[in-house]
C-alpha positions in Angstrom: -4.4 10.6 60.4 -2.9 13.9 61.9 -4.1 16.9 60.6 -1.2 18.2 60.2 2.8 17.9 61.0 3.7 14.7 63.2 6.2 16.0 64.5 3.9 19.2 66.4 1.2 16.1 67.5 4.1 14.5 68.8 6.4 17.6 70.9 2.3 17.6 72.7 2.3 14.5 74.3 6.0 15.6 75.5 5.0 18.5 76.8 2.1 16.9 78.8 4.8 14.0 80.0 6.9 16.6 81.4 4.2 18.9 82.9 3.5 16.2 84.7 6.4 15.0 85.6 7.2 17.8 87.2 4.4 18.9 88.7 5.3 15.3 91.0 8.5 16.5 91.8 6.8 20.3 92.8 4.4 18.6 94.5 1.8 19.3 93.5 0.2 15.7 93.5 0.4 15.2 97.2 3.3 14.8 99.4 5.2 11.5 98.6 4.2 9.1 101.3 0.6 9.3 100.5 1.1 9.4 97.0 2.9 5.9 97.9 0.5 4.2 99.6 -2.0 4.4 96.2 -0.1 4.4 93.3 3.2 1.6 92.4 6.8 3.5 92.8 9.8 1.7 90.8 12.3 0.7 93.4 15.9 2.2 93.5 17.1 -0.6 95.6 19.3 -2.4 93.9 18.6 -5.7 95.2 15.1 -6.1 94.3 16.5 -6.2 90.5 18.1 -9.6 90.8 20.9 -8.3 89.2 24.1 -10.8 88.6 27.2 -9.5 88.3 28.6 -12.9 86.4 26.3 -14.3 84.1 22.6 -13.8 82.7 20.4 -11.5 84.7 17.5 -12.2 82.0 13.4 -14.3 83.1 15.2 -16.4 80.1 17.8 -18.1 80.0 20.2 -17.3 77.3 19.3 -20.5 74.7 16.2 -19.4 75.0 16.7 -15.8 74.6 18.5 -17.1 71.4 16.1 -19.8 69.9 13.3 -16.7 70.2 15.9 -14.1 68.1 16.3 -16.9 65.7 12.9 -17.1 65.0 12.4 -13.2 64.7 15.5 -12.9 61.9 13.3 -15.5 60.2 10.3 -13.6 60.7 11.9 -10.3 59.5 14.0 -11.2 57.3 12.6 -13.9 55.3 8.7 -13.8 56.3 7.6 -10.5 56.5 10.7 -9.3 55.0 8.1 -7.2 52.4 6.9 -4.4 55.6 10.7 -4.1 56.8 14.3 -2.3 55.6 15.9 -4.6 52.7 19.6 -4.2 54.4 17.1 -6.8 57.5 18.2 -9.8 55.2 22.0 -9.4 55.1 23.8 -11.0 57.3 25.5 -8.1 58.5 22.9 -6.8 60.1 21.0 -10.3 61.0 24.3 -11.0 63.1 24.0 -7.5 64.4 20.7 -8.0 65.6 21.5 -11.5 67.4 25.1 -10.3 69.0 23.1 -6.9 70.7 19.4 -8.5 71.7 21.9 -11.3 73.6 23.5 -8.6 75.0 20.8 -6.6 76.1 19.4 -9.1 77.4 22.5 -10.3 79.8 22.9 -6.9 81.0 18.4 -6.6 81.2 18.7 -5.8 85.3 21.4 -3.8 85.8 20.1 -1.1 82.4 16.5 -1.7 84.7 18.4 -0.7 87.9 20.1 1.7 86.1 17.2 3.5 84.7 15.3 4.0 88.2 18.6 4.5 90.4 19.0 7.9 90.2 14.8 9.9 91.6 15.7 12.8 89.4 15.5 10.3 86.4 12.0 9.5 87.9 8.6 10.2 87.5 4.9 10.4 87.6 3.4 9.4 84.6 1.2 7.7 81.5 2.6 4.7 80.9 1.6 4.4 76.8 0.9 7.9 75.9 0.7 7.0 72.0 -1.7 9.3 69.7 -4.4 6.2 70.5 -3.9 7.2 74.2 -4.6 11.1 73.2 -7.7 13.5 71.6 -7.1 16.8 70.3 -8.2 20.2 69.1 -7.2 23.8 68.1 -7.7 26.3 70.2 -10.0 29.8 68.7 -5.5 31.1 68.0 -5.2 27.7 66.3 -2.7 26.5 69.0 -3.0 22.7 68.7 -4.2 21.7 72.5 -5.3 17.6 74.1 -6.6 15.5 76.4 -5.3 12.8 77.5 -7.4 8.9 78.9 -6.4 5.6 80.4 -4.6 6.3 83.0 -4.0 2.8 84.1 -0.5 2.1 84.2 -0.5 5.7 86.0 2.6 5.3 88.2 6.6 6.2 88.9 9.0 4.9 87.2 11.9 6.1 84.6 11.1 9.1 82.4 12.8 8.1 79.3 10.9 4.7 79.5 7.8 6.8 78.4 9.1 8.8 76.1 10.4 5.8 73.8 6.4 4.7 74.2 5.1 8.0 73.6 7.4 7.6 69.8 7.1 3.4 69.5 4.5 3.7 66.8 5.5 6.7 65.3 6.8 6.6 61.2 10.2 6.1 61.7 11.3 8.7 59.6 10.2 11.5 62.0 11.0 10.0 65.2 15.1 9.9 63.5 15.3 13.4 62.8 13.8 14.6 65.9 14.3 12.1 68.8 17.7 14.8 69.9 14.5 17.9 70.0 12.3 15.7 71.6 14.9 15.0 74.3 15.6 18.1 74.3 12.3 19.4 74.6 11.4 17.9 77.5 14.5 17.6 79.8 14.4 21.9 79.0 10.1 21.8 80.2 10.2 18.9 83.0 12.5 21.6 84.6 10.2 24.8 83.5 7.7 22.8 85.2 9.5 21.9 88.2 11.6 19.0 87.7 15.7 18.7 88.6 18.0 19.7 85.9 18.6 16.4 83.3 21.7 15.4 81.5 19.7 15.4 78.0 22.8 12.4 76.8 21.6 10.1 79.9 18.0 10.4 79.1 19.3 9.5 75.7 20.7 6.8 76.3 17.8 5.3 78.2 15.7 5.6 75.9 17.1 3.7 73.2 18.2 0.5 75.1 14.2 1.5 75.8 14.1 1.1 72.2 16.4 -1.5 72.5 14.2 -3.1 75.5 10.4 -2.8 73.2 12.2 -4.7 70.2 12.5 -7.3 72.8 9.4 -7.3 73.7 8.2 -7.6 69.9 10.5 -11.2 69.6 9.0 -13.1 72.1 5.3 -11.7 69.9 6.8 -13.3 66.7 4.4 -16.6 67.2 1.3 -13.8 68.2 1.8 -12.3 64.5 2.1 -15.8 62.9 -1.4 -16.8 64.5 -2.8 -13.2 63.5 -1.9 -13.9 60.1 -0.7 -17.4 59.2 1.8 -17.7 57.4 0.0 -18.4 54.3 -1.4 -15.3 53.9 1.8 -14.1 54.1 3.1 -15.2 50.3 0.4 -12.7 49.0 1.1 -10.1 51.3 2.8 -7.0 49.2 3.7 -4.0 52.2 1.9 -2.6 54.8 -0.5 -1.2 54.1 -2.5 -5.1 52.8 -4.6 -4.7 55.2 -4.5 -8.7 56.5 -1.2 -6.7 58.8 -2.4 -2.8 58.0 -5.7 -3.4 59.7 -7.3 -4.2 63.1 -7.9 -8.4 63.4 -10.8 -9.8 65.7 -11.1 -5.7 66.9 -7.5 -5.0 67.7 -5.0 -3.2 66.5 -2.0 -6.0 68.0 -1.0 -7.0 65.0 -0.3 -3.4 63.3 1.2 -2.3 66.4 3.3 -5.0 66.4 4.6 -4.7 63.4 5.4 -0.9 63.9 7.1 -1.2 66.9 9.3 -4.2 65.5 10.6 -2.1 62.7 11.0 1.2 64.3 13.6 -0.7 66.9 15.3 -2.3 63.6 15.8 0.7 62.5 16.8 2.5 65.3 19.4 -0.2 65.4 20.9 -0.2 62.0 19.8 4.2 61.2 20.8 5.1 65.3 23.1 2.7 65.8 21.3 2.0 69.0 24.4 -0.9 69.3 27.0 1.6 70.0 24.6 3.2 72.3 24.7 -0.7 74.0 28.1 -1.0 74.0 27.9 2.7 75.5 26.2 2.3 79.1 28.5 -1.2 78.9 31.7 0.8 79.3 30.5 4.1 80.6 27.6 3.3 83.2 28.0 -0.6 83.9 31.9 -0.2 84.4 32.9 3.4 84.7 29.7 4.1 87.0 29.0 1.3 88.6 32.0 -0.7 89.2 30.9 -3.8 87.5 33.2 -5.9 85.2 32.5 -6.0 81.6 30.1 -9.0 81.0 32.2 -12.0 79.0 30.8 -14.4 75.7 30.5 -17.2 77.9 28.4 -15.4 80.5 26.6 -13.4 77.5 25.7 -17.0 75.4 25.4 -19.0 78.0 28.3 -20.9 77.1 
């Protein structure tokens, strides 16, 4: 439970992301060669991403993805519909979800390459700096401060990817209200701490596409949700505060966090137009900057 305005806490975590990334860029962590010997750096070479300009560039076949999306729709629109906004039960939303996620997966490698192709947008950082990996206190002057733990995934990768992964378990209302402010704050602070100037619009595009990628991880986790809370139990669950979905299961928060991240991803799609962001990326980045040809429906759907 946060003791105050959630925005204050999340803005502090954004500052920590920028502090670490900026320190890396100004050389405070040491020389690059030594860092690369000890820490994982995501590649910026296109040949390392298995991009497929003539077809699906995902580790699963189009039909497998389609089947998982069908199972996810049944889960969020029927089994667990009490946990999600009413619009998830409509055919319009479900068609948008299926079309967007299938398209996202078809461009999976291309998106990952793009997120890591410009070194200005890639830096060292904590891979999952959410509230459960930080501890907070107030200074004698009343200012909020924090420490960070669990650096197991510390590496060099997309800064925008980290921004979303630090927000993905937040309440959606505050994400919707503050996402642009968080991104603009990161861009300014990153430069203040020693990083290069970034385009806030590109950072936002990267973060929104990361949210869709994160949503697909939750799609793949639907069978585990039904293992942790069997199908018969869902019939009597009324809302997200029911202890069967709000409490730890087997000492783990996996079910609760999966449902929260799924809700945020679905709402990003509907309420922050993540589908249009993907369309913009396809035309502006993949076609306009990378020189690719937009993938056909047959490539995307495996027809």
